[in-house]
C-alpha positions in Angstrom: -158.6 -144.2 202.3 -160.4 -143.7 198.9 -159.5 -140.0 198.9 -155.7 -140.8 198.9 -156.2 -143.3 196.1 -158.2 -140.8 194.2 -155.4 -138.2 194.5 -152.9 -140.8 193.2 -155.1 -141.4 190.2 -155.1 -137.7 189.5 -151.4 -137.2 190.1 -150.6 -136.8 186.4 -153.1 -133.9 186.2 -151.4 -132.2 189.2 -148.0 -132.6 187.5 -149.3 -131.2 184.2 -150.7 -128.2 186.1 -147.3 -127.7 187.9 -148.7 -128.6 191.3 -146.8 -130.7 193.9 -149.0 -132.8 196.1 -148.6 -133.7 199.8 -151.0 -135.4 202.2 -150.9 -134.9 206.0 -152.7 -137.3 208.4 -152.6 -138.1 212.1 -151.7 -141.8 211.4 -148.3 -143.2 212.4 -145.5 -143.4 209.8 -145.6 -147.2 209.6 -149.3 -147.2 208.7 -148.7 -144.5 206.0 -145.7 -146.5 204.6 -147.8 -149.7 204.5 -150.7 -147.9 202.9 -148.4 -146.3 200.2 -146.9 -149.7 199.4 -150.2 -151.5 199.1 -151.9 -148.8 197.0 -148.9 -147.6 194.9 -149.0 -144.1 196.4 -146.0 -142.2 195.0 -146.6 -138.7 196.5 -145.4 -137.9 200.1 -147.7 -139.0 202.9 -146.7 -137.0 206.0 -147.4 -138.3 209.6 -148.6 -135.8 212.2 -148.7 -138.2 215.1 -150.3 -136.4 218.0 -152.0 -133.8 215.6 -149.4 -131.1 216.5 -149.3 -129.6 213.0 -153.1 -130.0 212.6 -153.5 -128.0 215.8 -151.1 -125.3 214.7 -153.3 -124.8 211.6 -156.4 -124.8 213.8 -158.1 -127.5 211.8 -158.6 -130.2 214.4 -162.2 -131.5 214.2 -163.6 -130.1 217.4 -166.8 -132.2 217.1 -164.8 -135.4 217.8 -164.2 -135.8 221.5 -161.2 -137.4 223.3 -163.1 -140.6 224.0 -163.9 -141.1 220.3 -161.1 -143.5 219.5 -159.7 -144.0 216.8 -160.9 -140.6 215.5 -159.7 -138.2 218.1 -157.2 -135.8 216.5 -158.6 -136.1 213.0 -158.7 -132.8 211.1 -161.5 -131.3 209.3 -161.2 -132.7 205.8 -159.7 -130.1 203.5 -157.1 -128.9 201.1 -154.7 -125.9 200.9 -153.3 -124.4 197.8 -150.0 -122.7 198.5 -148.0 -120.6 195.9 -144.3 -120.6 195.4 -143.9 -117.9 198.2 -145.7 -120.1 200.7 -148.9 -118.0 200.6 -152.2 -119.8 200.9 -154.2 -118.9 197.8 -157.2 -121.1 198.3 -158.8 -123.4 201.0 -161.3 -126.2 200.6 -162.7 -127.4 204.0 -165.8 -129.2 205.2 -167.2 -130.5 208.5 -168.2 -133.9 207.1 -165.2 -136.2 206.5 -166.8 -137.6 203.3 -167.3 -134.1 201.8 -164.1 -133.4 199.9 -163.6 -131.4 196.7 -162.4 -133.4 193.8 -158.8 -133.2 192.6 -160.1 -131.6 189.4 -161.8 -128.7 191.2 -158.6 -128.0 193.2 -156.6 -127.9 189.9 -159.2 -125.7 188.3 -158.9 -123.2 191.2 -155.1 -123.1 190.9 -155.3 -122.5 187.1 -158.3 -120.2 187.2 -160.2 -122.2 184.6 -162.4 -125.3 184.5 -160.8 -128.1 182.6 -163.6 -130.5 181.6 -162.0 -133.7 180.3 -163.2 -135.6 177.2 -163.5 -138.7 179.4 -166.0 -137.1 181.8 -169.7 -138.0 181.4 -171.4 -135.3 179.3 -174.1 -134.4 176.9 -174.4 -131.5 174.4 -176.9 -129.6 172.2 -176.3 -127.3 169.3 -178.4 -124.2 168.3 -177.1 -122.1 165.4 -173.9 -120.7 166.8 -174.5 -121.9 170.3 -173.3 -125.1 171.9 -174.5 -126.1 175.4 -172.6 -128.9 177.2 -173.5 -130.4 180.6 -170.6 -132.4 182.1 -170.2 -134.3 185.4 -166.8 -133.0 186.6 -164.5 -134.5 189.1 -163.5 -137.8 190.6 -162.6 -139.3 187.3 -166.2 -138.8 186.2 -167.5 -141.2 188.9 -169.9 -140.9 191.8 -168.7 -141.7 195.3 -170.9 -141.4 198.4 -170.5 -138.0 200.1 -167.8 -136.7 197.8 -168.4 -133.3 196.3 -168.5 -133.1 192.5 -169.7 -130.5 190.0 -172.1 -130.4 187.1 -170.5 -127.9 184.7 -172.9 -126.3 182.1 -170.9 -124.6 179.4 -172.2 -122.2 176.8 -170.0 -121.6 173.8 -171.5 -118.6 172.0 -170.5 -117.4 168.5 -169.1 -113.9 168.1 -171.8 -111.3 168.4 -174.2 -113.4 170.5 -174.9 -113.1 174.2 -177.2 -114.5 176.9 -178.9 -112.7 179.7 -178.4 -112.7 183.4 -181.1 -111.6 185.9 -183.0 -109.4 186.2 -184.5 -108.9 182.7 -187.5 -106.9 181.5 -190.8 -108.6 181.0 -190.9 -110.7 177.9 -187.2 -111.6 178.1 -185.7 -114.8 179.6 -182.7 -114.9 182.0 -180.4 -117.9 181.9 -181.2 -120.6 184.4 -179.6 -124.0 185.1 -181.4 -126.8 187.1 -180.0 -130.2 188.0 -182.1 -133.1 189.2 -181.8 -136.8 189.7 -182.9 -139.8 191.8 -183.5 -139.6 195.5 -180.2 -139.3 197.3 -178.8 -136.6 195.0 -178.1 -133.3 196.8 -177.9 -130.2 194.6 -176.3 -127.0 195.6 -176.8 -123.4 194.4 -175.8 -122.6 190.8 -172.6 -120.6 190.7 -172.5 -118.2 187.8 -169.4 -116.3 186.5 -169.4 -112.4 186.5 -171.5 -110.9 183.8 -171.0 -107.5 182.2 -173.4 -104.6 181.5 -175.1 -104.3 178.1 -177.4 -101.7 176.6 -180.1 -102.8 174.2 -181.7 -100.2 171.9 -185.3 -99.5 173.0 -184.7 -100.8 176.5 -184.1 -98.2 179.2 -182.6 -100.5 181.9 -179.0 -101.7 181.7 -178.9 -105.4 181.2 -176.4 -108.0 182.4 -175.1 -110.5 179.8 -172.5 -113.2 179.1 -170.7 -113.9 175.9 -168.0 -116.1 174.5 -167.4 -119.2 176.7 -169.5 -119.2 179.9 -169.4 -121.9 182.6 -172.1 -122.4 185.2 -171.2 -124.7 188.1 -173.7 -126.7 190.2 -172.2 -128.5 193.3 -173.6 -132.0 193.8 -173.1 -135.0 196.0 -175.0 -138.3 196.8 -175.8 -140.0 200.0 -176.2 -143.7 200.9 -179.4 -144.0 199.0 -177.3 -144.0 195.8 -173.8 -145.0 196.8 -173.1 -146.5 200.2 -170.0 -147.7 202.1 -172.1 -150.2 204.2 -174.7 -151.4 201.7 -174.6 -153.1 198.3 -174.6 -150.7 195.3 -178.0 -150.9 193.7 -177.1 -149.5 190.2 -173.9 -149.2 188.2 -174.8 -145.6 187.2 -177.4 -142.9 187.7 -178.9 -140.4 185.3 -178.8 -136.7 185.9 -181.2 -134.3 184.2 -179.9 -130.9 183.4 -182.5 -128.3 182.4 -181.2 -125.1 180.8 -183.3 -122.0 179.8 -181.8 -119.0 178.0 -182.4 -116.4 175.4 -179.7 -115.5 172.9 -179.5 -112.1 171.3 -177.2 -110.0 169.1 -177.0 -106.2 169.0 -179.7 -106.2 166.4 -182.2 -108.8 167.4 -183.2 -111.4 170.0 -184.0 -115.1 169.3 -186.9 -117.1 170.6 -186.2 -118.3 174.2 -184.9 -121.9 174.4 -185.3 -124.7 176.9 -183.1 -127.7 176.6 -182.9 -130.9 178.7 -179.6 -132.8 178.7 -179.3 -136.2 180.3 -175.9 -137.3 181.7 -175.3 -141.0 182.7 -172.8 -141.1 185.5 -171.1 -144.3 186.8 -170.7 -145.2 190.4 -167.2 -145.6 191.8 -166.5 -148.8 193.7 -165.7 -148.4 197.4 -162.4 -149.7 198.7 -162.0 -151.8 201.8 -160.6 -155.1 203.0 -163.6 -155.6 205.3 -166.4 -154.9 202.8 -164.8 -156.5 199.7 -166.3 -159.8 198.7 -169.4 -159.2 200.9 -171.1 -156.3 199.2 -171.6 -155.5 195.6 -169.8 -152.4 194.3 -166.6 -152.9 196.5 -163.1 -153.7 195.6 -160.4 -155.2 197.9 -157.4 -153.5 199.4 -154.5 -155.8 200.2 -153.6 -153.8 203.3 -154.8 -154.9 206.7 -155.2 -152.0 209.2 -156.0 -154.1 212.2 -152.6 -153.7 214.0 -152.6 -150.0 213.5 -156.2 -149.8 214.8 -155.1 -151.8 217.9 -152.3 -149.3 218.5 -154.7 -146.3 218.2 -157.1 -148.0 220.5 -154.3 -148.5 223.1 -153.3 -144.9 222.8 -156.9 -143.9 223.4 -157.1 -146.2 226.4 -154.1 -144.4 228.0 -155.6 -141.0 227.7 -159.3 -141.8 228.2 -161.0 -141.1 231.5 -162.9 -144.4 231.0 -161.6 -147.9 231.6 -162.8 -151.5 231.2 -166.1 -152.3 229.8 -167.3 -148.7 229.7 -164.4 -147.7 227.5 -165.0 -150.7 225.1 -168.7 -149.9 224.8 -168.0 -146.3 223.9 -165.3 -147.4 221.5 -167.6 -149.8 219.8 -170.3 -147.2 219.3 -167.9 -144.6 218.0 -166.5 -147.0 215.4 -170.0 -147.8 214.2 -171.0 -144.1 213.9 -167.7 -143.0 212.4 -166.0 -139.6 212.8 -169.1 -137.8 211.5 -171.3 -139.4 214.2 -170.8 -136.4 216.5 -170.1 -136.4 220.2 -173.6 -136.7 221.6 -173.9 -139.2 224.4 
């Protein structure tokens, strides 16, 4: 639900990038139409009732069993980028339904550049011809449980300066980026852009360097200890600590190695739901009621399930509590 709302909020960014947006789900057309009206969704929501197109693309979530109503037929959460010729140019897929790339990262992939917005939480430091910026990128600059975001560390180096990539000779410092935060923050491996070879007088080994504008990307997401769909939000924001080490040099000389710590305060996004709203802090209401559509999905599951009566209802109750990421273990 919140993913579709998030895409709508980013629709102007997609349009500015020349990207048309479509969403495909296994929900019935009436449910999608109702959702679009209640949430002011203006891009097309396509119904794949029976998951026929999902199966043709081979993206049905195979970990969800036929008895797991109402989740059977759900795809792995993901996004395709398709060019004007119909060729898939990029794919973003994950097993966990909550792990979705932000709209901003999809647009970045299409354009081949990271577009950090001025409205995204960030901090910067200056150092004589060098500017280092750490920005929380994606999701409108807000944290949402499970959603994948990025910490972008950008170096802007004056002409004639460079920083080193590993490996470096003894006594020199390679560029490193480390992100940390409160318990519940998960940090992925730093992704560095391609470097280029550089020869330094007096050093036999060929070195690897970056110059100009350089972006390092660190994937991050949070779990229920920070932002939860079933518990009250404890804080309105969290603080990320971004530690950067580097050594800048010119062709003539090297500077003293630097270590900078940038702190970025990132707000938590409210969860959206008509069941949670009003009961838990950090939730906002949706005016749509999905009960009748849920009843229809349960009935369709009843017709195809090998179980009947109380046994079916007990399984159904457990599956709804666990959600689609709860697995198929019995």
